[in-house]
C-alpha positions in Angstrom: 98.6 100.4 83.3 99.0 100.3 87.0 99.1 96.7 88.4 97.7 97.6 91.8 98.2 99.5 95.0 100.4 99.2 97.9 99.3 100.3 101.3 102.0 102.3 102.9 102.3 101.8 106.7 103.6 104.6 108.8 106.7 102.5 109.8 107.5 101.7 106.2 107.2 105.3 105.3 109.6 106.3 108.1 112.1 103.6 107.0 111.9 104.7 103.4 112.4 108.4 104.2 115.5 107.4 106.5 117.3 105.7 103.5 120.1 107.2 101.5 119.4 108.0 97.9 121.3 105.0 96.7 119.4 102.6 99.1 116.0 104.2 98.1 116.9 103.8 94.5 117.6 100.0 95.1 114.3 99.7 96.9 112.5 101.5 94.1 114.2 99.1 91.6 112.8 96.1 93.4 109.4 97.5 93.8 109.4 98.2 90.0 110.6 94.6 89.4 107.7 93.3 91.7 105.2 95.3 89.6 106.9 94.1 86.3 106.9 90.4 87.0 103.7 89.9 89.0 100.6 89.0 86.8 97.5 91.0 87.7 95.4 89.0 90.0 98.0 86.2 90.8 98.4 86.5 94.5 100.5 83.1 94.8 103.2 84.6 92.3 103.1 88.0 94.0 103.7 86.4 97.4 106.6 84.4 96.0 108.2 87.3 94.3 107.8 89.5 97.3 109.3 86.9 99.6 112.3 86.5 97.2 112.9 90.2 97.0 112.6 90.7 100.8 115.0 87.7 101.3 117.5 89.2 98.9 117.3 92.6 100.4 117.8 91.3 104.0 120.7 89.2 102.9 122.3 92.0 100.8 122.0 94.4 103.8 123.5 91.9 106.2 126.9 91.8 104.5 129.4 94.6 105.0 130.5 94.9 101.5 128.7 97.1 99.0 129.9 95.3 95.9 128.7 91.8 97.4 125.5 93.4 98.4 124.8 94.7 94.8 125.8 91.2 93.4 123.3 89.5 95.6 120.5 91.9 94.6 121.4 91.6 90.9 121.4 87.8 91.2 117.9 87.8 92.8 116.6 90.0 90.1 118.1 87.9 87.4 116.8 84.7 89.0 113.4 86.1 89.3 113.4 87.1 85.6 114.5 83.8 84.5 111.9 82.0 86.7 108.9 84.2 85.8 109.9 85.9 82.5 
């Protein structure tokens, strides 16, 4: 059952299309996580989860070490699962 819809802005679409397959896969993984963890109709939780994901993605992309970047993203996902699961 779909949890909702996302309005895709042209700038976001351009950015998504510019990603490598690996980076797109990571973004897709976190969009799926957002959908999985967000209760239907709970905007406060949705905003909290989205803020955590965006923060994690920004931090992970700021480091120049792919292994550390992946570790940051995994820890964000695990923390969200623990907090909301």
